[in-house]
Every structure is written in C-alpha cells, then in structure tokens.
ZAMARGU-4260 file (C-alpha; in steps of 0.2 Angstrom, whole numbers, plus 5000, padded with zeros to 4 digits):
<rodrens>
0) 4895/4912/4976 | 4890/4896/4985 | 4879/4896/4999 | 4895/4891/5011 | 4905/4902/5001
5) 4891/4917/5006 | 4890/4910/5023 | 4909/4909/5028 | 4912/4928/5022 | 4896/4936/5029
10) 4901/4926/5047 | 4921/4933/5042 | 4915/4952/5039 | 4903/4952/5054 | 4917/4945/5064
15) 4906/4930/5071 | 4910/4915/5075 | 4900/4897/5067 | 4895/4893/5084 | 4885/4906/5087
20) 4878/4909/5071 | 4873/4888/5077 | 4865/4894/5093 | 4854/4907/5083 | 4846/4896/5071
25) 4844/4883/5084 | 4856/4870/5075 | 4871/4858/5080 | 4887/4867/5075 | 4893/4852/5065
30) 4878/4857/5052 | 4887/4875/5049 | 4902/4869/5049 | 4896/4856/5033 | 4886/4871/5024
35) 4900/4883/5023 | 4913/4868/5018 | 4903/4864/5006 | 4897/4847/5013 | 4880/4850/5013
40) 4869/4862/5012 | 4851/4864/5021 | 4834/4857/5015 | 4822/4867/5004 | 4809/4867/5016
45) 4818/4878/5030 | 4827/4888/5018 | 4817/4903/5019 | 4818/4905/5037 | 4839/4899/5037
50) 4840/4915/5025 | 4830/4926/5035 | 4836/4922/5052 | 4854/4924/5046 | 4855/4941/5038
55) 4844/4948/5052 | 4860/4941/5064 | 4874/4946/5052 | 4868/4962/5053 | 4863/4965/5070
60) 4883/4959/5073 | 4889/4973/5063 | 4898/4988/5071 | 4899/5006/5061 | 4916/5002/5054
65) 4912/4981/5049 | 4895/4987/5041 | 4905/5001/5030 | 4917/4986/5027 | 4906/4974/5022
70) 4894/4988/5010 | 4912/4989/5001 | 4916/4970/4999 | 4900/4968/4991 | 4900/4988/4982
75) 4881/4987/4988 | 4873/5004/4980 | 4874/5019/4993 | 4853/5017/4991 | 4853/5003/5003
80) 4856/5015/5019 | 4847/5006/5033 | 4848/4991/5043 | 4832/4984/5036 | 4835/4986/5017
85) 4852/4977/5021 | 4842/4963/5031 | 4834/4962/5015 | 4849/4962/5002 | 4858/4948/5011
90) 4842/4941/5011 | 4840/4938/4996 | 4859/4936/4992 | 4857/4921/5002 | 4841/4913/4994
95) 4850/4916/4977 | 4868/4908/4981 | 4858/4893/4988 | 4848/4891/4971 | 4864/4891/4961
100) 4872/4880/4973 | 4859/4866/4971 | 4858/4869/4953 | 4876/4864/4950 | 4869/4847/4954
105) 4886/4840/4959 | 4880/4819/4961 | 4894/4816/4976 | 4891/4831/4987 | 4883/4820/5001
110) 4894/4806/4996 | 4906/4806/5010 | 4918/4793/5000 | 4920/4804/4986 | 4927/4819/4991
115) 4941/4820/4980 | 4929/4819/4966 | 4921/4834/4975 | 4935/4844/4974 | 4939/4841/4958
120) 4923/4848/4951 | 4918/4861/4968 | 4934/4871/4967 | 4931/4887/4954 | 4920/4902/4957
125) 4918/4911/4940 | 4909/4931/4942 | 4903/4939/4925 | 4907/4960/4929 | 4908/4956/4947
130) 4905/4964/4961 | 4917/4957/4972 | 4933/4963/4962 | 4939/4974/4973 | 4946/4966/4988
135) 4946/4949/4978 | 4965/4946/4985 | 4965/4955/5003 | 4951/4943/5009 | 4956/4927/5005
140) 4974/4930/5012 | 4966/4935/5027 | 4955/4920/5027 | 4971/4910/5022 | 4983/4914/5033
145) 4971/4911/5050 | 4976/4892/5045 | 4993/4892/5039 | 5010/4901/5045 | 5017/4903/5031
150) 5009/4913/5015 | 5020/4918/4998 | 5011/4928/4984 | 5014/4933/4968 | 5003/4944/4958
155) 5006/4947/4938 | 5000/4964/4933 | 5001/4977/4920 | 4999/4993/4932 | 4992/5004/4917
160) 4978/4991/4913 | 4969/4995/4926 | 4956/5007/4932 | 4962/5019/4951 | 4950/5007/4962
165) 4958/4991/4956 | 4976/5000/4958 | 4972/5004/4976 | 4964/4987/4980 | 4981/4980/4975
170) 4991/4994/4986 | 4979/4995/4998 | 4983/4975/5002 | 4999/4981/5008 | 4993/4986/5023
175) 4980/4971/5027 | 4996/4961/5024 | 5009/4971/5037 | 4993/4968/5052 | 4998/4949/5049
180) 5016/4948/5046 | 5018/4954/5064 | 5013/4936/5068 | 5016/4923/5053 | 5029/4922/5040
185) 5022/4933/5022 | 5031/4937/5006 | 5024/4946/4992 | 5030/4948/4976 | 5021/4960/4963
190) 5027/4956/4946 | 5022/4974/4935 | 5021/4981/4920 | 5022/4998/4914 | 5016/4996/4895
195) 5004/5007/4887 | 4997/5026/4892 | 5002/5032/4909 | 4988/5044/4909 | 4989/5049/4927
200) 5007/5048/4930 | 5007/5057/4948 | 4991/5044/4954 | 5002/5030/4945 | 5018/5035/4953
205) 5013/5039/4970 | 5005/5022/4970 | 5021/5013/4968 | 5032/5025/4980 | 5018/5023/4992
210) 5019/5003/4989 | 5038/5003/4990 | 5042/5014/5004 | 5026/5009/5016 | 5031/4997/5031
215) 5047/4993/5026 | 5049/4977/5039 | 5039/4968/5025 | 5044/4954/5011 | 5035/4964/4999
220) 5045/4966/4981 | 5041/4972/4966 | 5048/4970/4948 | 5046/4975/4931 | 5041/4963/4922
225) 5035/4970/4903 | 5019/4965/4905 | 5008/4969/4890 | 4989/4962/4894 | 4974/4968/4901
230) 4973/4954/4914 | 4977/4950/4933 | 4983/4935/4938 | 4987/4929/4957 | 4991/4915/4965
235) 4993/4911/4986 | 5005/4894/4987 | 4996/4881/4991 | 4980/4888/4992 | 4970/4897/4976
240) 4975/4904/4960 | 4962/4921/4951 | 4962/4929/4936 | 4953/4943/4931 | 4950/4949/4913
245) 4949/4969/4910 | 4941/4979/4895 | 4951/4993/4883 | 4942/5006/4897 | 4949/4996/4911
250) 4933/4988/4918 | 4934/4973/4925 | 4925/4958/4914 | 4923/4944/4923 | 4934/4935/4937
255) 4940/4916/4942 | 4944/4908/4959 | 4952/4890/4956 | 4958/4880/4972 | 4962/4864/4965
260) 4979/4858/4968 | 4986/4855/4954 | 4981/4872/4944 | 4987/4882/4959 | 5002/4872/4961
265) 5007/4875/4941 | 5001/4893/4942 | 5013/4898/4956 | 5028/4886/4947 | 5026/4899/4930
270) 5024/4914/4939 | 5042/4912/4951 | 5049/4905/4936 | 5044/4923/4928 | 5049/4931/4942
275) 5067/4923/4942 | 5070/4924/4924 | 5063/4941/4917 | 5059/4950/4933 | 5069/4966/4937
280) 5068/4971/4954 | 5063/4990/4953 | 5072/4994/4971 | 5086/4987/4981 | 5087/4993/4998
285) 5099/5000/5009 | 5101/5004/5028 | 5106/5021/5034 | 5122/5013/5039 | 5128/5006/5021
290) 5121/5023/5012 | 5132/5034/5023 | 5148/5019/5026 | 5147/5015/5006 | 5148/5033/5001
295) 5131/5030/4992 | 5125/5047/4999 | 5141/5058/4994 | 5139/5050/4977 | 5121/5055/4977
300) 5125/5074/4982 | 5140/5077/4972 | 5129/5072/4956 | 5123/5085/4945 | 5105/5090/4942
305) 5097/5087/4958 | 5079/5087/4965 | 5072/5083/4980 | 5054/5079/4985 | 5056/5083/5003
310) 5041/5073/5011 | 5049/5073/5031 | 5063/5086/5036 | 5078/5079/5035 | 5097/5085/5035
315) 5096/5096/5021 | 5099/5113/5022 | 5107/5112/5040 | 5120/5123/5047 | 5137/5115/5050
320) 5138/5116/5068 | 5119/5110/5068 | 5125/5096/5058 | 5138/5090/5068 | 5129/5092/5084
325) 5114/5080/5078 | 5127/5068/5070 | 5135/5068/5087 | 5119/5063/5096 | 5109/5052/5085
330) 5125/5041/5082 | 5134/5041/5097 | 5132/5023/5096 | 5141/5023/5081 | 5155/5034/5080
335) 5165/5025/5068 | 5152/5035/5055 | 5156/5052/5062 | 5172/5058/5050 | 5161/5051/5034
340) 5146/5062/5041 | 5158/5077/5043 | 5164/5073/5024 | 5146/5074/5018 | 5142/5090/5029
345) 5158/5095/5020 | 5151/5093/5001 | 5135/5099/5007 | 5140/5115/5013 | 5156/5118/4998
350) 5148/5108/4985 | 5130/5103/4984 | 5123/5122/4990 | 5131/5129/4979 | 5124/5118/4964
355) 5108/5121/4954 | 5093/5110/4961 | 5075/5109/4963 | 5066/5108/4980 | 5049/5101/4981
360) 5045/5104/5001 | 5027/5098/5009 | 5020/5113/5016 | 5011/5103/5030 | 5026/5093/5033
365) 5035/5110/5038 | 5023/5115/5048 | 5023/5099/5058 | 5041/5101/5058 | 5040/5117/5068
370) 5025/5111/5079 | 5036/5097/5086 | 5054/5097/5082 | 5054/5078/5075 | 5065/5077/5060
375) 5072/5062/5051 | 5093/5063/5054 | 5097/5051/5039 | 5082/5042/5043 | 5085/5041/5060
380) 5070/5050/5072 | 5076/5063/5083 | 5070/5079/5091 | 5075/5095/5091 | 5073/5110/5104
385) 5065/5125/5100 | 5084/5134/5098 | 5090/5121/5086 | 5072/5122/5075 | 5075/5140/5075
390) 5094/5140/5070 | 5089/5127/5057 | 5072/5134/5049 | 5083/5154/5050 | 5098/5145/5035
395) 5081/5139/5027 | 5075/5154/5026 | 5092/5160/5021 | 5094/5148/5005 | 5077/5153/4999
400) 5081/5175/5001 | 5097/5174/4994 | 5102/5159/4983 | 5101/5159/4964 | 5104/5141/4962
405) 5093/5133/4974 | 5073/5136/4969 | 5062/5130/4982 | 5043/5128/4980 | 5030/5121/4993
410) 5017/5110/4991 | 5001/5117/4998 | 4991/5101/4999 | 4992/5083/4992 | 4994/5080/4975
415) 4980/5065/4975 | 4966/5066/4985 | 4964/5046/4989 | 4982/5048/4996 | 4978/5064/5010
420) 4980/5052/5023 | 4996/5043/5019 | 5012/5048/5022 | 5020/5063/5012 | 5033/5052/5000
425) 5052/5059/5001 | 5061/5057/4982 | 5079/5061/4979 | 5083/5062/4961 | 5099/5065/4955
430) 5107/5062/4934 | 5111/5045/4938 | 5102/5041/4956 | 5086/5038/4961 | 5083/5036/4980
435) 5068/5033/4990 | 5067/5036/5008 | 5058/5021/5016 | 5045/5024/5030 | 5057/5022/5046
440) 5053/5008/5058 | 5059/5003/5073 | 5076/4997/5072 | 5073/4998/5053 | 5080/5016/5045
445) 5082/5009/5026 | 5080/5019/5010 | 5076/5012/4993 | 5089/5015/4977 | 5079/5011/4960
450) 5089/4999/4949 | 5075/4998/4936 | 5080/5007/4919 | 5059/5011/4917 | 5056/5015/4933
455) 5071/5026/4934 | 5062/5036/4918 | 5046/5036/4927 | 5051/5045/4942 | 5062/5061/4933
460) 5046/5061/4923 | 5034/5061/4939 | 5047/5076/4947 | 5046/5085/4930 | 5026/5084/4929
465) 5025/5092/4947 | 5036/5105/4945 | 5028/5112/4929 | 5013/5111/4937 | 5002/5129/4934
470) 4988/5126/4950 | 4986/5131/4966 | 4994/5115/4975 | 5014/5124/4972 | 5017/5140/4981
475) 5032/5148/4971 | 5034/5166/4975 | 5049/5167/4989 | 5042/5181/4999 | 5025/5171/4998
480) 5036/5155/5007 | 5045/5166/5019 | 5028/5176/5025 | 5023/5156/5028 | 5037/5151/5035
485) 5038/5166/5049 | 5021/5163/5052 | 5023/5144/5057 | 5039/5148/5066 | 5030/5163/5075
490) 5018/5149/5082 | 5030/5136/5087 | 5037/5152/5098 | 5023/5154/5107 | 5019/5136/5110
495) 5035/5131/5116 | 5034/5148/5129 | 5019/5141/5134
</rodrens>
C-alpha cells in the first residue's frame, strides 16, 4: 500500500478525521489531504516523527471494538496484545509504506499539470499473499459510498474454490452494505459457481441461504454462472476493479486492485454481460399475498416428498380452529385472502398432515416461541396468547406421539459454529418446489422460490445430509422430544401466571 492509502485506512478504522490528525501533528489539513490523495508525501527528515506520532494518535483513538476491527482488517497476530506493541507495529508499517511509495519514483508526483499521467501510473495496488484479503471489498465499498449516492457491485466467484474465512467475508459484506442501503441506492450481483468438491455441504448451503434470506429489502441477487476458476473478480462500477487468485488448497496467492477508469468500465461491462447472457438467478421472490393468492402454497403442500426445516414457528401443525382464528387476525386488512387460507387449511388437515414427511425444528426456536408466543404466520409477525399457544403446542405433541407418517426431529444446537448468531434458516422442500422463507422486515414478508436446478439439488442434498447425521445435534426419540416440550411449556405457564 502507498503511504497515503495506509494513512486513509487507519483514519477510517479509528473513526478519525484528517483535520484532527493535522492538529495533532502541527500541520495544515491541506498537507494531510495531499498525503492521503497521493499528490504529495512528507519530507524524509520528518517521516520518523510523523509515523511515531500518527501511530500513537491512531491507537489512542481506538475503542475496544474498533481495535478488534483494525486487527482483523490487517490480520495482525494475536501476540500483539497491548497498545505499545500495536503502536510499534503501525509505526513500522507506516515507515515501510513510505519507503515503498518513494521507491515508486513517479516523476509526476509533484507536477500539478500532469495529474492524468499520475492517474495512469498510480492506480493499482498489488498484494502478494495479502494480509488484507478478507475484507477487501466491503471496506472499499464503505469508503466509496460516502462519496456517491449510487453503488453497483458485481462479484464473480466459484464458491467451492474459497476457504471458509473468505466465504464468510463475502457473506458478511451484505450486513455492512445493508446499513448503507438505508440512505443510498445499492445494487449487488454475485455470479456464483458450484464446480468442484462440495466438501462441506452444510456450511456452504447455510451460507447461501443466509445471503438470500437476510436483509430482504436490499437489491442483492445471486446467480449460477457455472464458474470453474480459482479466482475472484469483483468490480464497483465507476470506482475500482479487484482480482484475487487462489491456490488449489484455497489459500489466497495475490490480489490486485485497479482504479483506472478504462479498466474498471471494461471489467464492469464484461461481468454485466456474463450476468445477462449466462447467469441463472438462484431464486425468484414472492410476497405472502402472492404465495397464497397464486396457489403456490397449495401447490407445495399438495406435493410429494415433503421436508421442512423450520427456523421459526409458523402456520404448520396448527389446529383448524386456531388456524382460522389467526387468519382473521393477521389478514383482517386483506379479507379477500380468507377463502384461500381456508382452502390451504383444508388441504393441510385432510391431506398434508396424513402424508409422509420429515420435519426438523430448531429446539431454541421452539423454546423461544413458548417463552414469547411469537410466530410467523405466512411470514407475518403475530403474538399468540398463552391459551392459543397451548392449543398449538398440544396439537404438535399429538402429531409427534400418534402420527406414523410425520417424523419430527429436534435440532438441539446450530450446525455450524460460525452461524450461531445468525437467524435460523427456514427451508421447505418437495419433489417439485423448494422454498426459502425470507427474514421479515417492516412491510416485507417475502418468500424466495428456488429456480436454479443446480441449487435445487444442493438444497435436497443439504436436508438429506442433516437428516442422516448421527451425532448429538439431532434429537430423534419421541419420548425425549415430548419431555422437552412439556418442560418448556410448563415454564411458559409459570411465566404467564407471574
């Protein structure tokens, strides 16, 4: 990194302004701005003092959370566990970047009339076996969006060629961008391939489901493009183009970032053309109104080979009278849906609950439901009273105890430690339809229906892999499940009485 780029990142990560650093160093802010922009650099005789004072200023400005973020960003070893060591590390890094910047020896660096030539020669940053790879894109996106009202990102990646840390970095980017999308216009397209060994189908599929179902208000789309390369290509339209190359053992070999306009524009147009001509959207979206009115839900529950992964308690396994009662409450503003809901309830009672099906329910979600009474009825949030909840739970208990067709297992804990703080995924599978429930937000109650054939197969394999697991994560014994439900319901009654 150039001296200016490193200085800019340190200010950003410490949440400090150039003017505050200028006062600390005793310089006019115009000097600091020129260092950051690469139009100038400090003189050699002052650089040692500047690096020392800057590193002290940055570290002293850090909070506990921003300090952790800085260490993660630069992948600093855990051995650096006190502020003095961190200051020394940053001081050395600033000096090192200063030397590298000087050695670039760009003739036009001080020539005000030759900025075009400066842009041509001073816009690419290469990292060999980089320390910065994990958060390369989200950080550049954060910096770019501060200066623009719109941002269009395309990422081209074969998911199975990455290690888990880099997969998580791409997935977590959505959370970072969501906070910006509340005030800016952000569009993200991920062109994803599934070629190679799917050696961790549970991790990979939960990762994809989280990317699809979280922050449903965002313009964030995933495509299958049959990518077979061991590289990542990503571009922020009008801002920067990034490439990363990986070895066979999924280690990042090098990354390169270019801001040259002609390169960025050509990269964006190329990836956008691939998206339009070869990209197959993984899912399409339907809101709760459409999924009821267009008979999609009936088509699903009338299907064969039904399998549920219930991440939040919903309208399934609800007695007829309670289903009717909740329908009237939730859809009182949309009475024209009530006949369709009665039809769904009729099919559930007379066909679906008498069919063979496999059901996975997160134990934590079941306990949370009995503690709060909150469910998602066709993805609309509703809170049941203690009597409604008891009726619902007793109906579920009856199904578990007496049905030979419905096989229910409890998921005692999360499948993957890295996702323990994420919302539990909900997945509804039949032979013909695969449906994901989006995490509801204000006035957004969407479902996503899988349309890509490759991802349909992945969803089936994912459920079957979980269902056949032989470990302590799944509880299969009926008596043990009923005992757990009884105990949780007893606690719910005590809480309600109090």
